[in-house]
C-alpha positions as CSV (number, residue, x, y, z in Angstrom):
1,M,2.5,21.5,-5.1
2,V,1.7,18.1,-3.5
3,S,3.8,17.2,-0.5
4,L,6.2,14.3,-0.6
5,D,4.2,12.4,2.0
6,Q,1.1,12.7,-0.2
7,L,3.1,11.5,-3.2
8,V,4.1,8.4,-1.2
9,E,0.5,7.8,-0.2
10,D,-0.7,8.3,-3.8
11,A,1.9,5.8,-5.0
12,K,0.9,3.2,-2.4
13,R,-2.7,3.6,-3.5
14,D,-1.8,3.4,-7.2
15,F,0.3,0.3,-6.7
16,S,-2.4,-1.4,-4.7
17,K,-4.9,-0.7,-7.5
18,A,-2.7,-2.1,-10.2
19,S,-4.4,-5.2,-11.6
20,D,-1.5,-6.6,-13.6
21,P,2.3,-6.2,-14.0
22,A,1.9,-3.7,-16.8
23,A,-0.4,-1.5,-14.7
24,L,2.1,-1.7,-11.9
25,E,5.0,-0.6,-14.2
26,D,2.8,2.3,-15.4
27,A,2.2,3.4,-11.9
28,K,5.9,3.1,-11.0
29,A,6.8,5.2,-14.1
30,R,4.4,7.9,-13.0
31,Y,6.5,8.5,-9.9
32,L,10.0,7.3,-10.7
33,G,10.2,7.4,-14.5
34,K,12.2,9.8,-16.7
35,S,9.4,12.4,-16.4
36,G,8.0,11.1,-13.2
37,L,6.7,13.2,-10.3
38,L,9.8,12.6,-8.1
39,T,12.2,13.0,-11.0
40,E,10.7,16.4,-11.8
41,R,11.4,17.4,-8.2
42,L,15.0,16.2,-8.4
43,K,15.4,18.3,-11.5
44,A,14.2,21.4,-9.6
45,L,17.1,21.1,-7.1
46,G,19.4,22.9,-9.5
47,G,17.7,26.2,-8.8
48,M,18.1,26.0,-5.0
49,S,20.8,27.2,-2.7
50,P,23.3,24.5,-1.5
51,E,21.7,24.3,1.9
52,E,18.2,24.0,0.5
53,R,19.3,21.5,-2.1
54,K,20.9,19.3,0.5
55,S,17.8,19.1,2.8
56,T,15.3,18.9,0.0
57,G,17.3,16.3,-1.9
58,A,17.4,14.1,1.2
59,E,13.7,14.4,1.6
60,I,13.1,13.5,-2.0
61,N,15.5,10.5,-1.8
62,R,13.6,9.2,1.3
63,A,10.3,9.4,-0.6
64,K,12.0,7.8,-3.7
65,T,13.2,4.9,-1.5
66,S,9.8,4.4,0.0
67,I,8.1,4.4,-3.4
68,R,10.6,1.9,-4.8
69,F,10.1,-0.4,-1.9
70,C,6.3,-0.1,-2.2
71,S,6.5,-0.9,-5.9
72,I,8.5,-4.0,-5.1
73,T,6.5,-5.3,-2.2
74,S,3.1,-4.5,-3.9
75,R,3.7,-7.6,-6.0
76,S,2.9,-9.7,-2.9
77,R,-0.2,-7.5,-2.3
78,S,0.4,-7.4,1.4
79,W,2.6,-4.7,2.9
80,I,2.6,-2.0,5.5
81,F,4.6,1.2,5.3
82,C,5.5,3.2,8.3
83,A,6.5,6.7,7.3
84,T,7.8,7.7,10.7
85,C,10.4,5.0,11.4
86,P,13.5,3.7,9.5
87,S,12.1,0.3,9.0
88,I,9.3,-1.1,6.8
89,S,7.4,-4.2,7.8
90,Y,5.7,-6.3,5.2
91,T,4.1,-9.7,5.0
92,T,4.6,-12.1,2.1
93,N,2.3,-15.0,1.5
94,T,4.4,-17.2,3.8
95,E,6.2,-15.0,6.4
96,S,6.5,-11.6,8.0
97,K,9.7,-9.6,7.4
98,S,11.1,-6.2,8.4
99,L,13.4,-4.3,6.2
100,S,15.5,-1.5,7.5
101,V,15.6,1.4,5.1
102,C,17.7,4.4,6.3
103,V,18.8,7.0,3.8
104,N,20.4,9.4,6.4
């Protein structure tokens, strides 16, 4: 099974390759859609112990937040994701911004 970090990296790559809004939505659905890769992982939580479910669910939600943010910011085609800190910096066409994303 592919790691969550790898899924985030794959999503970033797919979003950056999207040549039009339809391709971006297809890429987004691949990860976040009804049968998406992260959705399938969330469905698997039911078979885990409560302790395992809590920690794994938190990890999946962090990845989901990162992928959602990447899909939104990819429209500007200029963004940087830092997987090790609680903030994501990105650049639009006119200014640099930092968005705090903390799911703890």
